[in-house]
C-alpha positions as CSV (number, residue, x, y, z in Angstrom):
1,M,66.2,131.2,116.0
2,Q,67.3,128.6,113.5
3,I,68.3,130.7,110.5
4,K,70.0,133.5,112.5
5,T,72.0,131.0,114.5
6,A,72.9,128.9,111.4
7,E,74.1,132.0,109.5
8,K,76.6,132.6,112.2
9,G,78.1,129.2,111.6
10,K,76.7,127.9,114.8
11,T,74.2,125.1,115.5
12,T,71.1,124.9,117.7
13,E,70.0,121.9,119.8
14,E,67.5,121.0,117.1
15,I,70.1,121.1,114.4
16,E,72.4,118.8,116.4
17,E,69.6,116.4,117.2
18,I,68.2,116.3,113.6
19,A,71.7,115.9,112.1
20,K,72.3,112.9,114.3
21,E,69.0,111.4,113.4
22,E,69.5,112.0,109.6
23,G,73.2,110.8,109.7
24,I,74.7,114.0,108.4
25,K,77.1,116.5,109.9
26,P,75.5,119.3,112.0
27,K,77.5,122.0,110.1
28,K,76.3,120.8,106.8
29,L,72.7,120.9,108.0
30,A,73.2,124.4,109.4
31,K,74.3,125.6,106.0
32,K,71.1,124.3,104.4
33,V,69.1,126.0,107.1
34,A,70.9,129.2,106.5
35,K,70.3,129.0,102.8
36,G,66.6,128.3,103.3
37,Q,66.8,124.8,101.8
38,V,65.8,123.2,105.1
39,V,63.3,124.4,107.7
40,I,63.1,123.3,111.3
41,P,59.6,124.2,112.6
42,K,60.1,125.1,116.2
43,N,58.3,128.0,117.9
44,I,60.4,129.7,120.7
45,N,57.4,129.4,123.0
46,R,57.2,125.6,122.7
47,E,59.4,122.6,123.7
48,I,59.4,119.7,121.2
49,Q,60.6,116.3,122.1
50,Q,60.8,115.2,118.4
51,P,62.0,118.1,116.3
52,T,62.2,117.5,112.6
53,G,64.0,119.0,109.6
54,I,62.2,119.4,106.2
55,G,64.1,119.9,103.0
56,E,66.9,119.1,100.7
57,G,69.1,116.1,101.5
58,L,66.9,114.9,104.4
59,T,64.4,112.0,104.6
60,T,61.0,112.8,103.2
61,K,58.7,113.9,106.0
62,V,55.0,113.2,106.5
63,N,52.3,115.5,108.0
64,A,48.9,114.4,109.3
65,N,45.9,116.7,109.4
66,I,43.5,116.4,112.3
67,G,40.9,118.7,113.9
68,T,37.2,119.1,114.8
69,S,34.5,120.1,112.4
70,P,31.1,121.9,113.0
71,D,29.5,118.4,112.9
72,Y,32.1,116.5,115.2
73,Q,33.6,118.5,118.0
74,D,35.0,115.9,120.4
75,I,38.5,117.1,121.5
76,D,39.4,113.8,123.0
77,I,38.9,112.0,119.7
78,E,41.1,114.5,117.9
79,L,43.8,114.0,120.6
80,E,43.5,110.3,120.0
81,K,43.9,110.9,116.2
82,A,47.0,113.0,116.8
83,K,48.6,110.3,119.0
84,T,47.6,107.6,116.5
85,A,49.2,109.6,113.7
86,I,52.5,110.0,115.6
87,K,52.6,106.3,116.6
88,A,52.1,105.5,112.9
89,G,55.0,107.7,111.9
90,A,53.8,111.2,111.3
91,D,56.6,113.7,111.7
92,T,54.2,116.7,112.2
93,I,50.6,117.4,113.0
94,M,48.3,120.1,111.7
95,D,45.2,121.2,113.7
96,L,42.6,122.2,111.1
97,S,39.8,122.5,113.6
98,L,36.5,124.4,112.9
99,G,33.6,124.9,115.2
100,E,33.5,125.6,118.9
101,N,36.4,125.4,121.4
102,M,39.1,126.0,118.8
103,D,41.5,127.5,121.4
104,E,41.1,124.6,123.8
105,T,41.6,122.1,121.0
106,L,44.8,123.7,119.8
107,R,46.1,124.2,123.4
108,K,45.6,120.5,124.2
109,I,47.2,119.4,121.0
110,L,50.2,121.6,121.6
111,E,50.5,120.3,125.2
112,E,50.0,116.6,124.5
113,T,52.0,116.0,121.3
114,E,55.7,115.9,121.0
115,V,56.1,116.8,117.3
116,P,55.9,120.2,115.5
117,V,52.3,121.4,115.2
118,G,50.9,123.6,112.4
119,T,47.6,125.5,111.9
120,V,45.8,127.7,109.5
121,P,45.0,130.8,111.7
122,I,42.4,132.3,109.4
123,Y,40.1,129.3,110.1
124,Q,39.6,130.7,113.5
125,T,39.1,134.3,112.2
126,F,36.4,133.1,109.8
127,Q,34.8,130.8,112.4
128,E,34.4,133.6,114.9
129,K,33.1,136.3,112.5
130,Q,31.2,136.5,109.3
131,I,32.9,137.7,106.1
132,P,31.3,141.2,106.1
133,D,32.6,141.8,109.7
134,I,36.2,140.6,109.3
135,T,38.9,143.2,109.1
136,T,42.5,143.0,108.0
137,E,43.4,143.5,111.7
138,D,41.4,140.5,112.7
139,I,43.3,138.3,110.3
140,I,46.7,139.6,111.5
141,K,45.7,139.2,115.1
142,S,44.8,135.5,114.5
143,I,48.3,134.9,113.2
144,E,49.9,136.7,116.1
145,K,47.7,134.7,118.5
146,H,48.8,131.3,117.1
147,G,52.5,132.4,117.2
148,E,52.1,133.4,120.9
149,M,50.4,130.1,121.7
150,G,53.4,128.2,120.4
151,V,52.3,127.0,117.0
152,D,55.4,125.9,115.1
153,F,54.3,126.5,111.5
154,I,51.3,128.1,109.9
155,T,49.7,128.0,106.4
156,I,48.9,131.4,105.0
157,H,47.2,131.9,101.6
158,S,49.3,134.9,100.6
159,G,49.6,134.1,96.9
160,I,46.0,134.8,96.0
161,T,46.0,138.3,94.6
162,E,43.5,140.4,92.6
163,E,45.5,139.5,89.5
164,V,45.4,135.8,90.3
165,L,41.6,136.0,90.7
166,K,41.3,137.7,87.3
167,T,43.4,134.9,85.9
168,L,41.0,132.4,87.5
169,E,38.0,134.2,86.0
170,N,39.5,134.1,82.5
171,T,40.4,130.4,82.8
172,E,38.0,127.5,82.1
173,R,38.4,125.6,85.3
174,K,36.1,122.8,86.3
175,M,36.5,123.2,90.0
176,D,37.5,126.8,90.6
177,I,38.8,126.9,94.2
178,V,39.0,123.8,96.3
179,S,41.3,125.1,99.1
180,R,39.2,125.9,102.2
181,G,41.5,128.8,103.2
182,G,41.8,129.9,99.6
183,S,38.1,130.1,99.2
184,L,37.7,132.1,102.4
185,I,40.3,134.6,101.4
186,S,38.9,135.0,97.9
187,A,35.4,135.5,99.3
188,W,36.7,138.2,101.6
189,M,38.4,139.9,98.7
190,S,35.3,139.7,96.6
191,Y,33.0,141.1,99.3
192,H,35.2,143.9,100.5
193,E,36.6,144.7,97.0
194,K,40.1,144.8,98.4
195,Q,43.5,143.1,97.9
196,N,44.2,140.0,99.9
197,P,45.2,141.2,103.4
198,V,47.6,138.3,103.8
199,Y,49.4,139.5,100.7
200,S,49.2,143.3,101.3
201,E,50.4,142.9,104.9
202,F,53.0,140.3,104.2
203,H,55.7,142.4,105.7
204,E,53.8,142.4,109.0
205,I,53.4,138.6,108.9
206,I,57.2,138.4,108.4
207,E,57.7,140.4,111.5
208,I,55.4,138.1,113.5
209,A,57.1,135.0,112.2
210,S,60.5,136.5,113.1
211,R,59.4,137.1,116.7
212,Y,58.4,133.5,117.3
213,D,60.6,131.8,114.8
214,L,57.4,130.7,113.2
215,T,57.8,128.8,110.0
216,L,55.6,130.1,107.2
217,S,54.0,127.6,104.9
218,L,52.8,129.4,101.8
219,G,49.5,127.8,100.9
220,D,48.4,126.9,97.4
221,G,44.9,128.4,97.3
222,M,44.8,127.8,93.6
223,R,45.7,124.1,93.7
224,P,43.8,122.0,91.2
225,G,40.9,120.0,92.6
226,C,40.8,117.6,89.7
227,I,43.3,116.4,87.1
228,D,41.5,118.3,84.3
229,D,42.6,121.5,86.1
230,S,46.2,120.5,86.8
231,T,49.1,122.8,86.0
232,D,46.8,125.5,84.7
233,K,47.3,129.3,84.6
234,P,45.8,130.1,88.0
235,Q,48.0,127.5,89.7
236,L,51.2,128.8,88.1
237,K,50.2,132.5,88.5
238,E,49.9,131.9,92.2
239,L,53.2,130.1,92.3
240,Q,55.0,133.1,90.8
241,T,53.6,135.3,93.6
242,L,54.7,132.8,96.2
243,S,58.2,132.7,94.7
244,R,58.6,136.5,95.4
245,Q,57.4,135.9,99.0
246,V,59.9,133.1,99.5
247,E,62.6,135.6,98.5
248,A,61.2,138.2,101.0
249,C,61.2,135.6,103.8
250,Q,64.7,134.4,103.1
251,K,66.0,137.9,103.0
252,N,64.4,138.6,106.4
253,K,65.7,135.3,108.0
254,V,62.3,133.8,108.3
255,Q,61.9,130.1,107.7
256,V,59.6,129.4,104.8
257,M,58.3,126.4,102.7
258,V,55.9,126.3,99.8
259,E,52.7,124.1,99.5
260,G,52.1,122.3,96.2
261,P,49.3,121.0,94.0
262,G,46.6,118.5,94.9
263,H,45.3,116.6,91.9
264,I,48.0,116.1,89.3
265,P,48.4,113.2,86.8
266,L,51.6,111.2,87.0
267,N,53.1,112.6,83.9
268,E,52.9,116.2,85.2
269,I,54.3,115.6,88.7
270,K,58.0,115.9,87.9
271,F,57.5,119.2,86.1
272,N,55.5,120.6,89.0
273,I,58.4,119.8,91.4
274,E,61.0,121.2,89.1
275,I,59.3,124.5,88.4
276,Q,58.6,125.1,92.2
277,K,62.3,124.4,93.1
278,K,63.5,126.7,90.3
279,L,61.2,129.6,91.1
280,C,61.4,129.3,94.9
281,N,65.1,129.1,95.4
282,K,65.0,125.4,96.5
283,A,62.7,126.2,99.4
284,P,61.2,123.0,100.9
285,F,58.2,121.8,98.9
286,Y,55.1,120.5,100.8
287,V,52.6,118.6,98.6
288,L,49.1,117.2,99.3
289,G,49.4,113.8,97.8
290,P,49.5,114.6,94.9
291,I,46.3,112.7,94.1
292,V,46.9,111.1,90.7
293,T,43.3,110.1,89.8
294,D,39.9,111.5,90.6
295,I,38.0,108.2,90.9
296,A,39.8,106.6,93.9
297,T,37.1,107.8,96.3
298,G,37.3,105.7,99.5
299,Y,40.9,104.8,98.6
300,D,42.4,108.2,98.0
301,H,45.2,107.3,100.5
302,I,46.4,104.9,97.8
303,A,46.1,107.5,95.0
304,G,47.9,110.0,97.2
305,A,50.7,107.6,98.1
306,I,51.3,106.8,94.4
307,G,51.6,110.5,93.7
308,G,53.6,111.2,96.8
309,A,56.2,108.6,96.0
310,L,56.8,110.1,92.5
311,A,56.7,113.6,93.9
312,A,59.2,112.9,96.6
313,S,61.5,111.0,94.3
314,A,61.5,114.1,92.0
315,G,62.4,116.4,94.9
316,A,59.4,117.2,97.0
317,D,60.4,117.3,100.7
318,Y,57.2,116.9,102.7
319,L,54.1,114.9,102.0
320,C,50.7,115.8,103.5
321,Y,48.9,112.5,104.1
322,V,45.6,111.7,102.4
323,T,43.1,109.4,104.2
324,P,40.4,107.0,102.8
325,A,37.9,109.6,104.0
326,E,39.2,112.3,101.6
327,H,36.3,114.0,99.7
328,L,33.8,112.1,101.8
329,C,33.8,112.9,105.5
330,L,35.8,113.8,108.6
331,P,38.4,111.0,109.0
332,N,38.2,108.7,112.0
333,T,41.2,107.3,114.0
334,K,41.5,104.2,111.7
335,D,41.5,106.5,108.6
336,V,44.3,108.6,110.2
337,E,46.3,105.4,110.8
338,N,45.8,104.2,107.2
339,G,46.6,107.6,105.7
340,V,49.9,108.0,107.7
341,V,51.1,104.4,106.9
342,A,50.3,104.8,103.2
343,T,52.2,108.1,103.1
344,K,55.1,106.8,105.1
345,I,55.5,104.0,102.6
346,A,55.5,106.6,99.8
347,A,58.1,108.7,101.6
348,H,60.4,105.8,102.3
349,A,60.1,104.4,98.7
350,A,61.1,107.8,97.4
351,D,64.0,108.1,99.9
352,I,65.4,104.7,98.6
353,S,65.4,106.2,95.1
354,K,67.5,109.0,96.4
355,G,70.0,106.7,98.2
356,I,68.5,107.3,101.7
357,G,67.3,104.8,104.3
358,R,67.9,101.5,102.4
359,E,69.5,99.8,105.4
360,K,66.2,98.8,106.9
361,D,65.1,97.1,103.7
362,S,68.4,95.1,103.8
363,R,67.7,94.1,107.3
364,M,64.2,93.0,106.3
365,A,65.6,90.9,103.4
366,S,68.1,89.2,105.7
367,A,65.4,88.5,108.3
368,R,63.1,87.0,105.6
369,T,65.9,84.8,104.3
370,E,66.5,83.5,107.9
371,L,62.7,83.3,108.6
372,D,63.4,85.5,111.6
373,W,59.9,86.7,112.2
374,E,60.7,89.0,115.2
375,T,63.3,90.9,113.2
376,Q,60.9,91.2,110.3
377,M,58.3,92.8,112.7
378,E,60.9,95.2,114.1
379,N,61.8,96.5,110.7
380,A,58.3,96.8,109.3
381,I,57.2,100.3,108.6
382,Y,54.3,99.9,111.1
383,P,54.9,96.7,113.2
384,E,51.4,96.7,114.7
385,T,49.7,95.5,111.6
386,P,52.0,92.5,110.6
387,R,52.0,91.3,114.2
388,K,48.2,91.4,114.3
389,L,47.9,89.6,110.9
390,R,50.3,86.8,111.8
391,K,48.6,86.2,115.1
392,E,45.1,86.2,113.5
393,R,46.1,83.6,110.8
394,P,48.7,81.2,112.2
395,T,50.2,78.2,110.6
396,Q,51.2,74.7,111.7
397,E,54.7,75.4,110.3
398,P,56.0,78.0,112.9
399,E,58.9,79.0,110.7
400,A,56.7,79.7,107.7
401,C,53.4,81.6,107.2
402,S,49.9,80.3,106.4
403,M,50.1,81.3,102.8
404,C,52.5,78.5,101.9
405,S,52.9,76.6,105.1
406,D,55.0,73.4,104.4
407,K,55.5,74.6,100.8
408,C,57.4,77.7,101.9
409,A,59.7,78.7,99.0
410,I,62.5,79.8,101.3
411,K,62.5,76.5,103.2
412,T,62.3,74.5,100.0
413,A,65.2,76.3,98.4
414,R,67.2,76.0,101.6
415,K,66.7,72.3,101.8
416,Y,67.0,71.2,98.2
417,I,69.0,73.8,96.4
418,K,71.4,75.2,98.9
419,N,71.5,72.0,101.0
420,N,71.4,73.5,104.4
């Protein structure tokens, strides 16, 4: 139990390991965990080879979403995506599967990956039953089930209330609800004419989370789906609800983080980070992108990386990757790789602005100065790609590259300006 141990002034194995990896003192990290400023997703029913810390003062972390869909249900392909994502640098994986064999898919991902794994339990509830037949008990049971299976963190859309939906109805939004989980919960509320069960039974969810040391990720069901809807009343109304739930989690020693907006123009990102941190007592902030333009279809991993770099430099702690397939189709393995690498670049660029992780860039600069290609490859954010490119397009000048060949700027400067 991370928070309960940290509050006693002690450290867990995960705190010790993460502190070493991050280059900080274990006691300092433990204090941040105790305050709720850092979470360490780790279910008591699961062993993790690569634990990770998410939050203030740590390197920015990256999540990759995978999972089957009703149209594509090959579990082996999803496992390949998970392994590709981890190889490319993903710190966590979320299984967002729909369709058949959801238990088997999740079980295999939990068994065959070595990083924290998250889910959205209600996806299974709404896959197995139709909205008219779903009860509050069904939703709570799905959360309990995922905790028992060993899931390390779960997204719950607990901030959508009847009041929030009234705010949505009275707001001119272009895209209403674009969150899958948010739309399902809202549809259930509308059909049954009842309060959101994840909101009304939040105390029970806290008890489940406490039993398994399950980290709660409070989902942003009202996130904007286009920049015209950014930072509007429904989004901020939901955030106010989430802030009260963060307080309840921290009071009950349950690890919690908050999910943030999707489509946000650059000039509004800093405000969104600041208001979340202020309202939510510095709980870790987990953002999707943010995607900074709506017209990057096919290249949304780039739009997301631009937004992610600015968001993380402003204080976001955790970036959910975006792939080139966003808004188009289920991503394939190459899309996953591209999405993770783009988001890792954004995370690292933001960390540099916060004084973290610059050493690798210094080593890269020295290696380029010395035309030391092997060291350049070793320090690249994803060595596989530069190795492949250099092999595909060789040069007659082995020290240089095929862009400049014998007109290499570094070689010319070395020979005629520095005379060495």
